[in-house]
C-alpha angles and dihedrals in degrees: 000000000000113000098177116134137173118238117186089326095313114119109226126188090215134024091225109100130182108240125219108294142134092263087081093059088089119063090211088062095051087052087054090050091055093044088051093053108264113166091213141334128240105206124231112280123271105218115206097202090058088056093047089050092053091047091052091050089051092050089050095052089046096050094046093048098045089054085060099052129352095229091062093092090066088070095060131067120238109274090238089060095043098072094175108218093350097088092050093049091048091047089054091054088051093048091050095048089052092052107037138045100208119096115276112207120195119222120216131190108183137177105192133049089238092052095051090051100040099044092043091054091049092050091054090046091052089057105264114163092211144349129238108207109209103194095190097181124150110190098219093160103097092202089064113101128220090249093054089052092050094048090051090061096043094048090053093051093047092048093052092045091055088052106047136039097204118093118278122212118196118211104218133201122221097232103091112118091229103031096174094051092047091052089053091048092050089053091049089051089057108274108154092190138016118215113204116233139007114202107225118212107262114191126216132208131241100212093195098050092031091227139123116264114223109203140127124212125204113254118259129216093253089068094070094084100084097047089041090056095051096042088051089049095045100044111110092009097076126043094210117103117263124224127184120211116170135083099003105156102144144359090282092070090044091054095047091051091049091048090052090054108268116151090203135015115212125206137175104148092065092052092051088052101040106020132255091283088069085082086074092054093051095048090048092049092048089053092048092051091049093050092047089051096044098246119143099188144009096259089058092073108010110124093006090126094044122119094258093052106043119092093240112039091181086075087085094049144057096293091066091050087056091051093050092051089048090056096052111095 
């Protein structure tokens, strides 16, 4: 069976991609991912605010010490050369590119326009084959309009695309009032791929300590339904590549996303639970399913369950909801 796929212009030997996670902090792990059949690896995210915080701490130490004796400044590098965290991240990209042949995609989570532009440029210079833009923005200001939120996303995409030549993927969230139109506008702004969906941090409460609970749970298979719906709706209506990244625990979710129209399916939770070698199992299971169904390659069935290809397109819309309610006694 041929598992090759095209993701935002990158040729991959498998549609199963490792999503941004801490496993890619070690170059040896990336080598294992390639050996286990990963089509590509999205590096762990570079968070601009963490870098800014480190820079602020550095400035504070430098300021306090130089007030004590003038020569103290000689012991510290210039802040421009310090680049807390950035150098290590870029070095990880370089090391990965030296050791593996699969595409390495940088992951950037910025907060300022300058950060999006500067760090994207540095990732490209370090050898990244693409950049995944993780716009983790929760519009908590009730005075901010939906159009302002949308323009914030589009401006970031346009700024990055003016800066780099490598393909750019945008990790979307499902909360836009007109999701389909926003996907189209992101594509028009230059997005080469759309990654569905970003999982925003959702706090919980400890009712005994009356405090916020800061934790994060692995995704579960039941979470695929929302991205599955939108990938199936967008397939054939946008030219940008489509990537699925929620709830992938086994080959079942991989197949469903591909049937909906995804070019690649991203996973991390399954690797934390089962180990990096689990990629081998998923690729083998995908080949077995394809052989059983009589498919020789991914294009033979990709998108066959999308809205534009199924016999009853209303199954994805309100009409089907009414049918479901009518069937509940």
